C-alpha positions in Angstrom: 157.7 249.1 -178.5 159.6 248.9 -175.2 158.3 252.3 -174.5 154.5 251.4 -175.8 154.8 248.6 -172.9 156.3 250.4 -170.4 153.7 253.2 -171.0 150.6 250.8 -170.6 152.2 249.8 -167.3 152.8 252.9 -165.8 149.2 253.1 -164.0 145.3 251.8 -163.9 143.2 251.4 -166.7 140.6 254.5 -167.5 138.2 252.1 -166.8 139.6 250.6 -163.5 139.7 254.6 -162.7 136.1 254.9 -163.4 135.0 252.1 -161.0 137.0 253.5 -158.2 135.6 256.7 -158.6 133.2 257.7 -155.7 129.3 258.1 -156.0 127.8 261.3 -156.2 127.7 263.1 -153.3 124.0 263.6 -153.5 123.1 259.8 -154.2 122.9 258.5 -150.4 120.5 261.4 -148.8 118.2 261.1 -151.9 118.0 257.4 -150.9 117.6 257.9 -147.3 115.0 260.7 -147.5 112.7 258.1 -150.1 113.0 255.4 -146.9 111.9 257.9 -144.2 109.1 259.3 -146.3 105.7 258.0 -143.9 103.4 256.3 -145.7 100.2 258.3 -147.1 97.6 257.8 -144.2 94.8 255.9 -144.9 91.4 257.2 -145.2 89.1 257.1 -141.9 85.9 255.2 -142.6 83.0 256.8 -143.2 80.8 256.8 -139.9 76.8 256.1 -141.1 74.7 257.9 -138.9 72.1 256.5 -136.3 68.7 255.2 -137.3 65.9 257.6 -135.9 64.9 255.2 -133.1 68.9 254.5 -132.5 69.2 258.0 -131.9 66.7 258.6 -129.8 67.5 256.2 -127.1 71.2 257.5 -127.1 69.6 261.1 -126.4 66.9 259.4 -123.9 68.1 260.4 -120.5 69.2 257.4 -118.4 67.6 256.1 -114.9 70.4 257.4 -112.2 71.7 254.2 -110.8 71.0 255.8 -107.0 67.0 255.6 -108.1 67.2 252.2 -109.6 67.5 250.8 -105.7 64.2 252.5 -105.1 62.1 250.9 -108.1 63.4 247.7 -107.5 61.7 247.5 -104.0 58.5 249.5 -105.3 56.7 246.0 -106.0 57.4 244.9 -102.5 56.4 247.7 -101.0 53.0 247.5 -103.2 52.5 244.0 -101.7 52.8 245.6 -98.4 50.6 248.4 -98.9 47.7 246.4 -100.4 48.0 244.0 -97.3 47.8 246.7 -95.0 44.3 248.3 -96.1 43.0 244.5 -96.5 41.2 243.4 -93.6 42.1 240.4 -92.1 40.6 237.6 -90.7 39.9 237.8 -87.4 40.8 234.5 -85.6 38.7 233.4 -82.7 40.2 232.6 -79.3 39.0 231.0 -76.1 36.2 228.5 -76.2 34.9 229.3 -79.6 38.6 228.8 -80.7 39.2 225.8 -79.4 35.6 224.6 -80.2 37.0 225.0 -84.3 39.1 222.1 -83.3 36.9 220.0 -82.0 34.5 220.8 -84.5 35.8 218.0 -86.5 34.0 215.0 -84.9 31.0 216.6 -86.5 31.4 218.4 -90.0 31.3 214.5 -91.6 27.6 214.7 -90.7 26.9 218.2 -90.4 29.0 219.9 -93.2 32.2 221.9 -92.5 30.7 225.4 -92.7 26.9 223.7 -91.0 25.3 223.4 -93.7 24.1 220.3 -93.1 24.0 216.5 -94.6 23.4 213.2 -92.7 22.8 215.8 -89.9 20.8 218.9 -89.4 21.9 222.3 -90.6 23.4 224.7 -88.2 24.4 228.1 -90.3 22.1 230.7 -91.4 20.5 230.3 -87.5 18.9 227.1 -87.9 20.7 225.8 -84.8 19.1 228.9 -82.6 15.7 228.1 -83.8 16.2 224.7 -82.7 17.4 225.6 -79.5 17.0 229.0 -78.3 18.6 228.0 -75.0 22.1 227.2 -74.9 21.4 224.4 -72.1 18.9 222.1 -74.3 21.5 221.7 -76.8 23.9 220.6 -74.4 21.6 217.9 -73.2 20.9 216.5 -76.5 24.5 216.6 -77.7 25.5 215.1 -74.6 22.8 212.7 -74.4 22.4 211.5 -77.8 19.2 210.2 -79.8 18.9 206.9 -78.3 18.8 208.0 -75.1 15.9 210.3 -75.7 14.3 207.6 -77.5 14.7 205.5 -74.9 13.2 207.9 -72.7 10.2 208.8 -74.6 11.1 212.2 -75.3 10.0 213.6 -78.7 10.7 216.9 -78.5 14.5 217.6 -78.2 14.2 221.4 -79.0 12.3 224.0 -79.3 8.5 223.3 -79.0 7.6 226.3 -80.6 9.8 226.0 -83.3 9.1 227.9 -86.8 7.5 225.4 -89.2 7.2 222.7 -86.5 9.6 221.4 -83.5 12.2 218.8 -84.2 11.2 215.7 -83.1 13.6 212.9 -82.0 15.2 210.7 -84.6 13.0 212.4 -87.4 16.2 213.4 -89.0 19.2 210.6 -88.8 20.7 209.7 -85.3 22.6 212.1 -83.1 25.7 210.2 -81.0 26.0 211.0 -77.3 29.1 213.3 -77.7 30.2 212.4 -74.2 29.8 208.4 -74.3 30.0 207.6 -77.9 32.2 210.5 -79.3 34.7 210.6 -76.5 34.3 214.2 -75.9 34.7 216.2 -72.5 32.0 218.5 -70.8 34.2 221.0 -71.4 35.0 220.4 -74.9 31.4 219.7 -75.6 30.8 223.4 -74.5 33.5 224.4 -76.5 32.1 223.0 -79.8 28.6 223.9 -78.9 30.0 227.6 -78.7 31.2 227.5 -82.1 28.2 226.3 -83.4 26.3 229.0 -81.9 28.4 231.9 -83.0 30.3 231.2 -85.6 27.9 228.6 -87.8 24.8 229.6 -86.5 24.7 233.3 -86.5 24.3 234.1 -82.9 25.2 237.7 -81.9 27.4 238.3 -78.7 25.1 239.0 -75.4 24.3 237.4 -72.2 24.6 234.2 -73.2 27.9 234.3 -74.8 29.4 236.3 -71.6 28.2 233.8 -69.1 28.9 230.6 -71.4 31.6 231.1 -74.3 33.5 234.0 -73.2 37.3 233.9 -72.2 36.0 235.3 -68.8 33.3 232.4 -68.4 32.7 231.3 -64.9 31.2 228.1 -66.4 33.5 227.8 -69.1 36.3 227.3 -66.2 34.4 225.5 -63.9 34.0 223.0 -67.0 37.9 223.2 -67.6 38.9 222.8 -64.0 36.3 219.6 -63.3 35.3 221.5 -60.3 31.5 221.2 -61.9 30.4 218.9 -64.7 27.6 219.6 -66.8 25.2 217.3 -65.1 25.7 219.1 -62.0 26.4 222.5 -63.1 22.9 223.9 -61.9 24.1 223.7 -58.3 26.8 225.8 -59.2 25.3 228.1 -61.2 21.2 228.1 -60.0 20.4 230.6 -62.5 20.6 228.6 -65.6 18.5 225.6 -66.8 19.3 221.8 -65.7 21.2 220.2 -68.0 21.0 217.2 -66.0 21.7 213.4 -66.9 18.6 212.5 -68.6 16.9 213.3 -71.1 13.6 216.2 -71.0 11.7 218.1 -73.3 13.5 221.1 -74.9 12.1 224.3 -73.6 10.6 227.6 -75.5 12.3 230.7 -76.2 10.3 232.4 -73.2 11.3 230.0 -70.7 
């Protein structure tokens, strides 16, 4: 028994020896290899082909950026080109240009375009039929209807007018442009020039050069105050005297 007890305590048991035995050499590398193995790659999503419209758009050649700048100014260039080809209205200058402004006092009766209203028509040559001579128109406008009535002068314009002469007080009342409307002598001349050439359609000629051009000596004399309409014939004896009293109008041949 004593021998058996000593044998039983002579060393570790077989079970303990088995627990202390190291693992097989190949176990650790296998586990490490398993951990290091890459995950299987994910399959890329399938790319669907573009529909024809999109494919055509992508294949189309794009406008270069340098060309975009030129295209952006095309509307401006087109506007300027058309404007250059469009005739621009010629603005009146000199006595006629100034008369356009003073005609405002006449427009309420005779119309902005001279078509008439409470007063006689000027447009379409009507004023030239009544006053073939500018002096007769200046006289009647300066003195007015009442002065002609008071003087007993019935015909203030062309006695040979087509359709008959225009008689005093037969169509409205013409206020005296100088005393009644407050125009100066040169302002009245400017207004009459505008009426005859812009509204009446009279073509430029000898009368225009003498009375209504920028180089007119008559206009310069009135503008400077050297003469008045009443005494203008003293400095320019070739014209029909205007004076300061009503007289009968004159025929074209006079």
